[in-house]
N, C-alpha and C positions, 0 to 999 in steps of 0.2 A: 504494499499500500504506500501511497505518497502522503507525507505529512508535512504540515507547515511548521516552521521553527518558531515563529512569533504569533501568538494568538491574535493580537491586535492587528497585525498586518494581514492575517488570514480574514479578518472581518472587513477590512478596508479595501483589500485588493478587488474582490468581486464587485463592490460598489463603484470603484473607479472604472472597472471594466464596463459596467453598464453605461456610465456617462461617456466613456470613450466610444463605445459602439454607437450610442445615440447621436454623437457628434459627427459620425462618418456621413459624407455626402451620399445621397440616394444613387442607386445604380442608374447609369445612362444607358438604358436599354430600350430598344423599340418594343412597343406593345406586341403581344402575341397571344396564343390561345391560353397561356397560363400566367401572364403578366399584364397589368392594366396600366403600366407606366409609373406605378407607386408601390404596388404590392403584388406578391405572387398569390396564385390561387389554384385549386384543383378544377380543371375545365369541365370534368364530367360530374362534379359534385359541388354545387354552389352553397351548400350549407355545411355547418360543422360546429366546432367549439365557438361559443360566444361567452361574454362575460356573465350574462344573466344565467345561462345554462351552468356555467362553472360555479357560481354562487349557489345555485339550487343544489348541485351535487354536494358541495361542501356542507350545506345546511342539512341535507337528508341522508348523507352516506352512512353505511353500516359496514365498515370494513371488517373482514375476518381477522382474527388474531394470528399474527405471524410469531415465530420463535424469535427470541432476542438474539440468538446466535446458533449457528450449525457449523460443525467441523467438516472440512473436506476430507475425502480419502487421499490416498497417495497419488501424486501427479506423475505424468509421463513427460519428463523434460525433453523438449524436442531437439533434434540434431540441428547444428548450424546450417547444414545443407542437407535437405532430406534425400535428394537424388540428383544425379546429373541427367536423368531422363525426364523429359518434359511430360511424359504420360504417367509418371509416378506422382501421386497426390496423397497428401495427408492434411487433415484439419484437426486442430486442438481447440476445444471449447474452454475459454478462459473464465468468463462470467458475462451475464446479461447479454449485450450484443457484441461482445469482444471475442473474436475467433481468430486464431492464427491459421492462415491458409498457406500451405506449402505445395507449390506447383513446380515439381522438379527442383531446381536450385533457387527458385524465387520464393521469397517470404513476404506475404501480404498480411496486414492486420486490420481488422474491421473495428471501427468505433471504440478505440482503446480507453477503458475506464478502470483506473486502479485507486482512485480517491475513496475515502470513507464515506462521503456524502455526495449526492448528485443534486446540488442546490447552489444558488449564488451566495449563500451564507454557510460557512463551514461548521457552525454549531447548530444549524437548524435545517430541517429538510430531510428527505428520505436517506436513511443510513443503511449501509450494507448489512446483511445478516450472516455473511460468510466471507472468507478471504478469497481473493482471485485464485483461480486454479494454478497460475504460475506467478512467480515474482517477476517484476520488470527485468531484473538482471538475469533471469533465466530465458528470456526471449532471444532467439537468434537475431542476427542483423536483419532489420526490417528494410525492405526495399521500397515499399509503398504502403501508405495508410489509406484505406477506403473510409472516408468520413461522410456519413449520410446527411447530417444536418446539425444544427447548432444547439439543440436542447442539451441540458446539463447531464443527462444520463447517456448521452452519445458523444458530445464534445466536452472532454475533460481536459482543460488547459494544462494542468500540471502534469498529467501523464503524457500528453503530447510534447510538452517542452522537454521532458526527460528523454523521450525517444528521439526527438529532433536533435538534441545536444549530442547524443551518442551516435546516431546513425544517419541523420540528415536524409530521411526518406522523402520521396515524392508524396505529397498529400493531395489526393484527388477528392474534390468536394463540389458543392453547389455554388452558384453565383452569389456573391456577397459574403460568404462565410470567411473568405481570406482576410477580411478586415480584423476579425478577432484574433486570428492566428498571427498575422504580421506584427500586431502590436505587442505580442509576447515573443517576438524574435523567430517565429517560425515562417521562413521566407520561401522555401521550395513548395509552393502551392500551385495547383492547377485548378482553377474555378471553371466549372462546366455548366452549360445549360443542358436540359434534357436532350438526349440522343447525340450529344457531342462526346468525343472520345480522345484519349491520349495514349500513346504507345510507351511501353516499358519493356525494352528488349523484344522478346518474341510474343509478349502479351499486349492485348489492346484492351484498355479499361474504358468501358462506356458508362456514362452517367445517364440513368434511366428514370422514368417517372415513378413516383410513389404517391399515395394518397394520405397526406398528412398536413402539417403546418410548421411554423418556425417561430423563433424568438427567444431572447435571453433576458429581456427587460420589460418594463411596463409599456413602452412606446415603440418597440421595434418588431411587433408581430407581423410576420410574413414578409419582412423586408429581405430575407435571404431565401434561397431555394433549397428545398429538401429533395431527396431522391435515393435511388439504390444504385448498385454497381453490377455491371455484367462484364466479367473478365473472360475475353475470348483468347483461344490459343488453337494451334493445330491439333492439340491432344484433347480438345473439348473446352467447355466453358463452365464458369462458376458464377452464380447469381447470388448477390447479397441484397436482400430486400430493404435493409435499413428498418425504418419505423413506418408502418403503413396500415390503413385499412384495406378491406378487400374491395377491388374494383376491376374495371375492364383493362387496366394497364398490364396485367399479367399476361393476358391473351395477346395483347399488342407486342409485348416484349418477345414472346415466342415467335410471333409472325415476322417480326423485323430481324431478330438475331438468332433464332433457332432455340431448340430445347436444351436446357443446361444439363451438364453431367451432374452437377450438384447445386442445389438451392439452399441458402440459409434463410429460413422463414421464421418470423416472430410468432410465438404462441401465447404470450402472457401480457398482462396489463389490459384487460378487456372488460371488467365489470365496474359499473353497470352498463349494459349494452345501449341503453337510450343515449347515453353520453359518450361512451368510448367507441361505440360501433363505427362511426365514420372515419376514425383515425388509428384504431388499434384492432388488428385481427384477433378473433378468438381462435381456438384450435380447429373448429369446423371451417372457418374462413381459410385457415392456413392449408388445410387438406385440399380445399377447393382450389387454392392458388397453386398448390403442387400439381394438381391435375391440369389446370389451365396451362401451366408452364411446360408440361410434359417432362418434368424433371426425372432423370434416372433415379436420383436419390435426394432426399431433403434432410436438413439438420435443424433441430429446434433451437431457437435463440430467444432472447428478451424475456427471460423468466428466472425465478429462483434466487435473485440477488437483492433487489430493492422492492419494497412494497410501495408501488406507485398507484395501485388502484384497490378494488375491494375484494377480489377473490382470494381464497386461501392459497398458501404457498404450494400446496401439492395439487391444486385443482387443474392447472394447465396440462399436466402430464396425464391425469385421469380423463380429462375431456378429450385430449388428443387420441387416446386409445379408442374411446367411443366413436369419435369422428372418423377414424380410419376404418372401423367396422361398418359404419354407416355408408361410407363412399366406396367400400370394397377395395381399399388400398392395403397392401400388406404392411404389417408393423415394421418389417425390416426396411421398407422403402422410406421411412420417416424416422430418423434416428433421434434418440434423446441421450445425450452424453452428461456424465458428471463433470464438474469443473476439474480441469487439469487432465482430462482424458482425451485421447486421440482416436481418430478413425481414418483408415485408409479407404479411399474412394476411387 
């Protein structure tokens, strides 16, 4: 985990970050089907989280009781280079939406989060109930970070700074997110609109649509773009959904880029459905996304670490097994890994 040395600095730093982000100029981007000249939006879903709905949820919510702490089992520390063969793949589930993807000799990391809390204030907000499956210093050299959007449980500045200092990886993310990164000295950033791509050796990283929203402060809602990543290679492709509700974008991704060899799909943070449904998939949605994508195999993410919504900690995995049976998908096709465990795909 990443710790602040000075408690007062830990309180002031995120507040300064809010002010710095809000002072950034607006993006100079032509209007398109998901940007109105000021803010981004989901073109196929014009409704979603609003302040009134959020207040209603906070007033009426009945969250399940989560454990204060759970111990992880033994970890499988990954090799520095998994293989020289591009068709040899391994993924290691770290925690929440953080996964180490090893495609031959290339090491990619999704939404790295090692901090104790996912919040602008380090003493308040959702706190982890288990350690990450790997320590930061157990990571191999990271060649690229796939950063889906700027919410605190996905963009953890302190973890990114540690990785950037050690490895200087390419960070691939959505339009506008680079402002937060660059003000913390993370300069090797490629900001993409949906369907744009960047090359990394033999890999092509596409930034693809997701059904979500963005913002780190009170006034920057939807000023930056959210999305997923589709990593193409001659040995197959890997899809990282990021944070998303269920929508038509999964079928469009398959139509444009093909069916992935592996999909990383969120299964947690989904209750109550009236509020979370537009922006967070439940396990049934995730299985439908798996089918829409035509994924050879999927891996569960976005569960088991931070209590962000109202379901019990064990509920996503239980609901996933029921959803797989409902849709006639084999359990082996949609993996659930313990933190620190690896899967060859």
